[in-house]
C-alpha positions in Angstrom: 23.8 -29.1 -12.5 21.5 -26.5 -13.8 18.1 -26.0 -12.1 15.0 -27.2 -14.0 12.4 -24.8 -15.4 9.8 -26.0 -12.8 12.2 -25.1 -9.9 12.8 -21.7 -11.4 9.1 -20.9 -11.5 8.4 -22.1 -8.0 6.7 -19.5 -5.8 6.2 -19.8 -2.1 2.7 -18.3 -2.2 0.8 -15.3 -1.2 1.1 -13.1 1.9 -1.1 -10.2 2.3 -1.6 -8.5 5.6 -4.1 -5.6 5.7 -6.5 -3.4 7.8 -10.3 -3.3 7.2 -11.0 0.2 8.8 -14.2 0.5 10.7 -16.7 3.1 9.7 -15.9 5.6 12.5 -12.1 5.3 11.8 -10.4 8.4 10.2 -8.9 6.2 7.6 -12.2 4.5 6.5 -13.3 6.7 3.7 -11.1 9.3 2.4 -12.6 12.7 1.9 -12.5 13.5 -1.9 -11.9 17.1 -1.1 -8.7 16.4 0.7 -5.5 15.7 -1.0 -5.3 11.9 -1.6 -2.8 10.0 0.4 0.1 8.1 -1.3 -0.5 5.0 0.8 -3.8 3.0 0.5 -5.9 2.9 3.5 -5.7 -0.8 3.8 -1.9 -0.4 4.5 -2.3 2.1 7.3 -1.9 0.3 10.6 -1.9 1.4 14.2 -5.4 2.8 14.4 -7.0 -0.1 16.2 -9.1 -1.5 13.4 -9.1 -5.2 12.8 -6.2 -6.8 10.9 -6.8 -9.4 8.3 -4.6 -11.8 6.3 -4.7 -13.7 3.1 -2.1 -16.4 3.2 -1.3 -19.2 0.7 1.9 -21.2 1.3 2.7 -23.8 -1.4 4.8 -26.7 -0.6 7.8 -27.6 -2.9 6.2 -31.0 -3.3 3.3 -30.4 -5.8 1.5 -33.4 -4.4 1.0 -31.7 -1.0 -2.0 -29.2 -0.9 -1.1 -25.6 0.0 -1.9 -24.0 3.4 -4.4 -21.3 3.0 -5.8 -18.8 5.6 -8.1 -15.9 4.6 -9.7 -14.0 7.5 -9.4 -11.9 10.6 -6.4 -12.1 12.8 -8.2 -10.3 15.4 -10.1 -13.4 16.4 -6.7 -14.9 17.2 -5.7 -12.1 19.4 -3.4 -10.3 17.0 -3.8 -6.4 17.2 -0.4 -5.2 15.8 1.1 -5.3 12.4 4.4 -6.8 13.8 2.6 -9.6 15.5 0.6 -10.4 12.3 3.8 -10.6 10.3 5.5 -12.9 12.9 2.4 -15.1 13.0 2.3 -15.5 9.1 6.0 -16.3 9.1 5.5 -18.9 11.9 2.8 -20.5 9.9 5.0 -20.6 6.9 7.9 -22.1 8.7 5.6 -24.6 10.5 3.9 -25.7 7.3 7.2 -26.2 5.3 9.0 -27.9 8.1 6.4 -30.4 9.1 6.1 -32.0 5.7 2.8 -30.3 4.7 0.8 -30.8 7.8 -1.5 -27.7 8.1 -0.8 -25.6 11.2 -3.7 -24.8 13.5 -4.3 -21.2 13.9 -5.8 -21.6 17.3 -2.9 -23.3 19.0 -1.6 -20.2 20.8 -1.1 -20.1 24.6 -3.2 -17.5 26.4 -1.7 -15.5 29.2 -3.9 -17.3 31.7 -2.8 -20.7 30.5 0.9 -19.5 30.7 0.5 -18.3 34.3 -1.3 -21.6 35.3 1.6 -23.6 33.5 4.2 -21.5 35.3 2.6 -22.1 38.7 2.1 -25.8 38.1 5.8 -26.0 37.1 6.9 -24.0 40.2 4.9 -26.5 42.3 6.7 -29.4 40.8 10.1 -27.8 41.5 9.6 -27.0 45.2 9.4 -29.5 48.0 5.8 -30.3 48.6 6.4 -31.5 52.3 7.4 -28.0 53.3 4.8 -25.5 54.5 6.6 -22.7 52.9 6.1 -24.2 49.4 2.3 -23.5 49.7 2.8 -20.0 50.9 5.5 -19.4 48.1 3.0 -20.5 45.4 0.3 -18.4 46.9 2.6 -15.4 47.0 3.8 -15.8 43.4 0.2 -16.4 42.3 -0.9 -13.2 44.0 1.6 -11.3 42.2 1.2 -12.6 38.7 -2.5 -13.7 38.5 -3.6 -10.0 38.1 -1.5 -9.8 35.0 -4.1 -11.6 32.9 -7.0 -9.3 33.5 -4.6 -6.2 33.2 -3.5 -7.5 29.8 -6.9 -8.3 28.6 -8.1 -4.9 29.3 -5.5 -3.7 26.9 -6.5 -6.1 24.2 -3.7 -8.7 24.8 -5.0 -12.2 25.2 -2.1 -14.4 23.9 1.3 -14.7 25.3 3.0 -14.0 22.1 1.5 -10.6 22.0 2.9 -9.5 25.4 5.5 -6.7 25.0 7.9 -5.1 27.4 5.9 -2.0 27.5 2.8 -4.1 28.9 5.0 -5.5 31.6 6.5 -2.2 32.6 3.0 -0.6 32.8 1.9 -3.6 35.1 
């Protein structure tokens, strides 16, 4: 069976991840006296400036409205290009696999929430009648609770942004 013309023209949508450089960034306004760079400034990542995304994911069913996001990913705790690409990919997969329900960009677990969830889970697995259980939970909490402020000082708020390098530095 040959594909129809409509299926040949189908496009998944738009994915544009870029940086808006701050005024004090060295990539903000290129000096006209210098040799122009081959890469546009909006595609130069790694300077700490906010990352933005323009995303439109179309569903194969034309009756379902597309998922659209156009704004700052910094508000969602994304500070790196790789994390931004993973997030956009996650939104795309989630939108297409849930039958067109729009994913909520604010549904990410923070490091503090993850620590609290872990401690609650640990409490449930240990025998509550033992005195050592309370001491064990206190000890584990004393070790991992300082991780949240440590990561927050480094600009990491969400669990999905934690890298091995962060944990090694901790």
